C-alpha positions as CSV (number, residue, x, y, z in Angstrom):
1,X,-53.8,11.0,-102.0
2,X,-51.7,7.9,-102.9
3,X,-48.5,10.0,-102.7
4,X,-49.5,11.3,-99.3
5,X,-50.1,7.8,-98.1
6,X,-46.7,6.8,-99.3
7,X,-45.1,9.7,-97.6
8,X,-46.7,8.7,-94.3
9,X,-45.5,5.2,-94.7
10,X,-41.9,6.4,-95.4
11,X,-42.1,8.7,-92.3
12,X,-43.4,5.8,-90.2
13,X,-40.6,3.6,-91.5
14,X,-38.0,6.2,-90.7
15,X,-39.3,6.8,-87.2
16,X,-39.4,3.1,-86.6
17,X,-35.9,2.7,-87.8
18,X,-34.7,5.5,-85.5
19,X,-36.4,4.0,-82.6
20,X,-34.9,0.6,-83.3
21,X,-31.5,2.2,-83.6
22,X,-31.9,4.0,-80.3
23,X,-32.7,0.7,-78.6
24,X,-29.9,-1.2,-80.1
25,X,-27.2,1.5,-79.7
26,X,-25.4,2.5,-76.5
27,X,-27.5,4.4,-74.1
28,X,-25.6,6.8,-71.8
29,X,-28.4,6.9,-69.4
30,X,-28.6,3.2,-68.6
31,X,-29.6,2.6,-64.9
32,X,-27.0,0.5,-63.1
33,X,-28.2,-2.9,-61.9
34,X,-26.6,-4.5,-58.9
35,X,-26.0,-8.2,-59.2
36,X,-27.2,-9.9,-56.0
37,X,-27.3,-13.4,-57.2
38,X,-24.1,-14.5,-55.4
39,X,-24.6,-12.4,-52.2
40,X,-25.8,-14.1,-49.0
41,X,-28.7,-12.5,-47.3
42,X,-28.0,-11.8,-43.7
43,X,-30.4,-10.5,-41.1
44,X,-29.2,-7.4,-39.2
45,X,-28.1,-8.1,-35.6
46,X,-30.5,-6.9,-32.8
47,X,-29.9,-3.5,-31.3
48,X,-27.2,-3.5,-28.6
49,X,-25.5,-6.7,-29.7
50,X,-21.8,-7.0,-30.6
51,X,-20.9,-8.3,-34.0
52,X,-17.4,-9.6,-34.7
53,X,-15.6,-8.3,-37.8
54,X,-12.8,-10.2,-39.5
55,X,-9.9,-7.7,-39.9
56,X,-8.3,-7.3,-43.2
57,X,-4.7,-8.5,-43.6
58,X,-2.2,-5.9,-42.5
59,X,-4.9,-3.9,-40.7
60,X,-4.8,-3.6,-36.9
61,X,-8.1,-3.2,-35.1
62,X,-8.1,-1.0,-32.0
63,X,-11.0,-1.3,-29.5
64,X,-12.9,1.9,-29.2
65,X,-14.0,1.3,-25.6
66,X,-12.0,2.8,-22.7
67,X,-9.6,0.4,-21.0
68,X,-11.2,-0.5,-17.7
69,X,-9.5,0.7,-14.5
70,X,-9.4,-1.6,-11.6
71,X,-9.2,0.0,-8.2
72,X,-8.6,-1.9,-4.9
73,X,-11.7,-2.3,-2.8
74,X,-11.7,-0.8,0.6
75,X,-10.8,-3.3,3.3
76,X,-13.7,-4.2,5.5
77,X,-12.7,-3.5,9.1
78,X,-14.0,-5.8,11.8
79,X,-16.5,-4.5,14.3
80,X,-15.4,-2.2,17.1
81,X,-13.8,-4.1,19.9
82,X,-12.7,-7.1,17.9
83,X,-9.5,-5.6,16.4
84,X,-6.4,-7.5,17.5
85,X,-3.3,-5.4,17.1
86,X,0.0,-7.4,17.1
87,X,2.7,-5.7,19.2
88,X,5.3,-4.0,17.0
89,X,8.9,-5.0,17.7
90,X,10.8,-1.8,18.2
91,X,14.4,-1.6,17.0
92,X,17.2,-2.0,19.5
93,X,18.8,1.0,21.0
94,X,21.3,2.9,18.9
95,X,25.0,2.2,19.4
96,X,26.4,4.2,22.3
97,X,28.9,7.0,21.6
98,X,32.3,7.0,23.1
99,X,31.5,9.5,25.8
100,X,28.6,7.4,27.1
101,X,30.7,4.2,27.1
102,X,33.4,6.0,29.1
103,X,30.9,7.3,31.7
104,X,29.3,3.8,32.1
105,X,32.7,2.3,32.6
106,X,33.6,4.9,35.2
107,X,30.3,4.4,37.0
108,X,30.9,0.7,37.2
109,X,34.3,1.2,38.7
110,X,33.0,3.7,41.2
111,X,30.1,1.3,42.2
112,X,32.5,-1.6,42.7
113,X,34.8,0.7,44.7
114,X,31.9,1.8,46.9
115,X,31.9,5.4,45.7
116,X,28.2,5.5,44.9
117,X,28.0,9.3,44.7
118,X,30.6,9.5,42.0
119,X,28.9,6.7,40.1
120,X,25.6,8.6,40.4
121,X,27.2,11.7,39.0
122,X,28.7,9.9,36.0
123,X,25.4,8.2,35.2
124,X,23.5,11.4,35.4
125,X,25.9,12.9,32.9
126,X,25.5,9.9,30.6
127,X,21.7,10.2,30.8
128,X,21.9,13.8,29.6
129,X,24.0,12.6,26.6
130,X,21.9,9.5,25.8
131,X,18.4,9.9,27.1
132,X,17.2,7.0,24.9
133,X,19.6,4.4,26.3
134,X,17.8,1.9,28.7
135,X,21.2,0.7,30.1
136,X,21.9,4.1,31.5
137,X,18.5,4.2,33.3
138,X,19.1,0.7,34.6
139,X,22.5,1.5,36.2
140,X,21.4,4.9,37.6
141,X,18.3,3.3,39.2
142,X,20.4,0.6,40.7
143,X,22.9,3.1,42.2
144,X,20.0,5.1,43.6
145,X,18.6,1.9,45.1
146,X,22.0,1.2,46.8
147,X,21.9,4.8,48.1
148,X,18.4,4.2,49.6
149,X,16.7,6.6,47.2
150,X,13.9,4.1,46.5
151,X,11.3,6.6,45.2
152,X,13.8,8.2,42.7
153,X,15.2,4.8,41.8
154,X,11.7,3.4,40.9
155,X,10.9,6.5,38.9
156,X,14.1,6.3,36.9
157,X,13.5,2.6,36.3
158,X,10.0,3.2,35.1
159,X,11.3,5.9,32.6
160,X,13.7,3.2,31.4
161,X,10.8,0.9,30.8
162,X,9.2,3.5,28.5
163,X,12.5,4.0,26.6
164,X,13.0,0.2,26.2
165,X,9.6,-0.4,24.6
166,X,10.0,-3.3,22.2
167,X,13.3,-4.5,23.7
168,X,12.3,-7.6,25.7
169,X,15.7,-8.2,27.3
170,X,16.0,-4.7,28.6
171,X,12.4,-4.7,29.8
172,X,12.9,-7.9,31.7
173,X,16.0,-6.5,33.5
174,X,14.3,-3.2,34.3
175,X,11.1,-4.9,35.8
176,X,13.3,-7.2,37.8
177,X,15.2,-4.2,39.2
178,X,11.8,-2.5,40.0
179,X,10.8,-5.6,41.9
180,X,14.1,-5.4,43.9
181,X,13.6,-1.7,44.6
182,X,10.1,-2.2,45.9
183,X,11.2,-5.2,48.0
184,X,14.0,-3.1,49.6
185,X,11.4,-0.3,50.2
186,X,9.1,-2.8,52.0
187,X,6.5,-2.9,49.2
188,X,6.1,-6.7,48.9
189,X,2.9,-6.6,46.9
190,X,4.4,-4.1,44.4
191,X,7.6,-6.3,44.2
192,X,5.5,-9.4,43.3
193,X,3.6,-7.4,40.7
194,X,6.8,-6.1,39.1
195,X,8.4,-9.6,39.2
196,X,5.3,-11.0,37.4
197,X,5.6,-8.2,34.8
198,X,9.3,-9.2,34.3
199,X,8.3,-12.8,33.7
200,X,6.3,-11.8,30.6
201,X,9.6,-11.0,28.7
């Protein structure tokens, strides 16, 4: 019985030594412990808020949002009836070509010489070549007035007014000529109206 008791004591002593050795020796299964003694406790930002982040040196931060696109707003137009449109200044007539210049010179010489029919023929030819030249309309209407063709003369002069749109000098000369044509035709009221129109330029 005594020997059995000694054996039990030895076994207990060995087991105790083994347990102590296991606690003292390295344990491969030690649970890692995070040291939070020096960390600052921060509360998480509320949902939807933007938190600034300090970029690391040498690292460029690109925004993930799309770059906003700015489009011009539609202009608000004034109410109907209140739009003031400034008159557009039209460019002057194009330079005359050599044939038109020669025909105008011939017509001037014929008019001064009293050959109004020859002047009319030259100006009608010039009109076919340069239908956008107000000077041609002016001279042709004046020759027709001298010939007593008042209706044709006024029609030609009014066509010249349409061609000379945006050319104040030519418009003033043409309306003055229309006033003279109407006066010669006995239309005093029409002559005064045309002269008033000429005074606008």
